[in-house]
PLY file of the C-alpha trace (Angstrom):
ply
format ascii 1.0
element vertex 176
property float x
property float y
property float z
element edge 175
property int vertex1
property int vertex2
end_header
0.59 -8.55 17.99
3.47 -10.05 19.84
2.36 -13.54 19.07
1.18 -13.03 15.48
2.70 -14.70 12.43
4.60 -12.30 10.18
3.54 -11.88 6.49
5.80 -10.98 3.63
3.05 -9.23 1.66
0.02 -7.20 2.90
-2.47 -9.20 0.79
-2.85 -12.65 -0.61
-2.64 -12.91 -4.35
-6.17 -14.31 -4.77
-7.80 -11.06 -3.70
-10.94 -10.43 -1.74
-14.73 -10.59 -2.57
-17.98 -9.63 -0.90
-18.28 -13.02 0.92
-22.11 -12.76 1.11
-22.45 -16.11 2.86
-19.64 -15.40 5.45
-20.02 -14.96 9.18
-20.47 -11.18 10.06
-17.91 -9.60 12.39
-18.04 -6.52 14.57
-18.32 -3.52 12.17
-17.00 -0.99 14.69
-13.71 -2.88 15.23
-13.36 -3.39 11.51
-13.87 0.38 10.88
-11.24 1.30 13.46
-8.77 -0.97 12.01
-9.39 0.44 8.44
-9.12 4.00 9.63
-5.76 3.26 11.28
-4.41 1.65 8.14
-5.67 4.51 5.93
-3.65 6.93 8.13
-0.50 4.86 7.56
-0.84 4.77 3.80
0.70 8.34 3.63
4.13 6.97 4.63
3.50 3.30 3.71
2.14 3.29 0.18
2.99 -0.43 0.00
-0.20 -1.10 2.08
-2.44 1.22 0.12
-3.97 -1.32 -2.29
-4.64 -3.92 0.36
-6.11 -1.33 2.70
-8.41 0.19 0.09
-9.63 -3.25 -1.08
-10.48 -4.12 2.54
-12.18 -0.66 3.00
-14.67 -1.66 0.24
-16.32 -4.06 2.73
-16.86 -1.70 5.64
-20.64 -1.88 5.40
-20.82 -5.61 5.94
-17.49 -7.07 7.09
-17.20 -10.83 7.59
-14.63 -12.98 9.34
-12.90 -13.40 5.97
-12.50 -9.58 5.60
-11.28 -9.25 9.19
-8.69 -11.91 8.50
-7.40 -9.97 5.47
-7.21 -6.66 7.54
-5.19 -8.59 10.18
-2.93 -9.82 7.52
-2.04 -6.22 6.72
-1.17 -5.70 10.41
0.85 -8.87 10.36
2.79 -7.51 7.41
3.32 -4.22 9.24
4.62 -6.19 12.26
7.46 -7.61 10.22
8.20 -4.40 8.38
7.63 -1.76 11.06
10.89 0.09 10.29
10.18 0.52 6.60
8.82 3.76 5.13
9.45 6.66 2.80
11.88 9.31 3.89
11.03 12.90 2.90
14.19 15.00 3.46
13.40 18.59 4.57
15.65 20.54 2.21
15.61 18.32 -0.99
14.67 19.56 -4.41
11.28 18.77 -5.73
10.16 16.77 -8.80
6.67 15.50 -9.55
6.63 11.90 -10.71
3.31 10.12 -11.23
2.36 6.55 -12.07
-1.05 5.21 -12.87
-2.55 1.99 -13.90
-6.02 0.50 -14.51
-6.89 -2.97 -13.73
-10.01 -3.33 -15.93
-12.64 -5.52 -14.40
-10.33 -6.05 -11.45
-13.02 -6.09 -8.73
-14.30 -9.66 -8.20
-17.74 -8.43 -7.05
-18.85 -6.13 -9.80
-16.11 -6.33 -12.45
-15.47 -2.62 -12.25
-12.03 -1.21 -13.00
-9.66 -0.82 -10.03
-7.46 2.06 -10.99
-4.44 3.04 -8.95
-1.94 5.84 -8.89
0.97 7.12 -7.05
2.51 10.63 -7.12
5.96 11.51 -5.81
6.47 15.21 -5.16
9.90 16.15 -6.44
10.72 19.06 -8.79
8.85 20.18 -11.98
11.11 22.30 -14.08
9.62 25.22 -16.12
6.18 23.67 -15.72
6.94 20.92 -18.28
5.46 17.49 -17.63
6.74 14.56 -19.79
4.86 11.28 -20.30
6.71 8.13 -20.82
5.46 4.59 -21.64
6.76 2.16 -19.11
7.08 -1.50 -19.93
4.99 -4.08 -17.95
7.98 -5.30 -15.96
8.52 -1.76 -14.57
4.88 -0.79 -13.82
5.20 0.56 -10.29
1.47 1.28 -10.24
0.92 -2.48 -10.14
1.68 -2.08 -6.38
-1.57 -0.03 -6.14
-3.88 -2.09 -8.41
-2.99 -5.79 -7.78
-2.39 -8.35 -5.12
1.09 -9.44 -6.07
3.34 -12.45 -5.42
6.00 -11.87 -2.81
8.99 -11.37 -5.16
7.09 -8.90 -7.41
5.85 -7.00 -4.37
9.24 -6.72 -2.82
10.78 -5.55 -6.15
8.27 -2.77 -6.51
8.53 -1.65 -2.81
12.21 -1.30 -3.38
11.64 0.62 -6.74
9.49 3.28 -5.08
12.28 4.02 -2.66
10.99 2.40 0.54
13.81 1.33 2.86
14.09 -0.44 6.22
16.01 1.74 8.70
16.95 1.23 12.32
15.84 3.90 14.81
19.59 4.96 14.94
19.65 5.46 11.17
16.48 7.47 11.27
17.83 9.71 14.09
21.01 10.36 12.14
18.99 11.18 9.01
16.79 13.54 10.95
19.83 15.33 12.30
21.27 15.67 8.83
18.15 17.21 7.44
17.60 19.67 10.26
0 1
1 2
2 3
3 4
4 5
5 6
6 7
7 8
8 9
9 10
10 11
11 12
12 13
13 14
14 15
15 16
16 17
17 18
18 19
19 20
20 21
21 22
22 23
23 24
24 25
25 26
26 27
27 28
28 29
29 30
30 31
31 32
32 33
33 34
34 35
35 36
36 37
37 38
38 39
39 40
40 41
41 42
42 43
43 44
44 45
45 46
46 47
47 48
48 49
49 50
50 51
51 52
52 53
53 54
54 55
55 56
56 57
57 58
58 59
59 60
60 61
61 62
62 63
63 64
64 65
65 66
66 67
67 68
68 69
69 70
70 71
71 72
72 73
73 74
74 75
75 76
76 77
77 78
78 79
79 80
80 81
81 82
82 83
83 84
84 85
85 86
86 87
87 88
88 89
89 90
90 91
91 92
92 93
93 94
94 95
95 96
96 97
97 98
98 99
99 100
100 101
101 102
102 103
103 104
104 105
105 106
106 107
107 108
108 109
109 110
110 111
111 112
112 113
113 114
114 115
115 116
116 117
117 118
118 119
119 120
120 121
121 122
122 123
123 124
124 125
125 126
126 127
127 128
128 129
129 130
130 131
131 132
132 133
133 134
134 135
135 136
136 137
137 138
138 139
139 140
140 141
141 142
142 143
143 144
144 145
145 146
146 147
147 148
148 149
149 150
150 151
151 152
152 153
153 154
154 155
155 156
156 157
157 158
158 159
159 160
160 161
161 162
162 163
163 164
164 165
165 166
166 167
167 168
168 169
169 170
170 171
171 172
172 173
173 174
174 175
């Protein structure tokens, strides 16, 4: 990883397909990489879509699929200090975003739906639904491969921040 090229997004905008004519790669290595990425999606929702698209091809991974998984790692390399911060004593509110990308899968034209839930505070059990205009659709982050500018905008909107280890230590002390 020390010599890898950094990427500004975890997935190329053209997406991924089955690559039936591609050169097969080691399935065990591919599975290990996918499992590690899935573990990270809890605190790194910005890699969720790319990880889950790559996970579709675990049964027959090719060099093309492996390259896309490596791209996610290359993205993580340049953004290793980014993540969501869950303060210990904060109030709670449940905010959910969802989106469906109809016929979004290149292989079978099935819908690729995505969703995101933030646990915050629900007051008196009331849940309100709002229409959100296309330019503010945070769920796009979970259903589409996006251009760099759009990806960075949405990552910022969901509250992910880059923090130095010193900043993280001071936040941890404040919340304990």
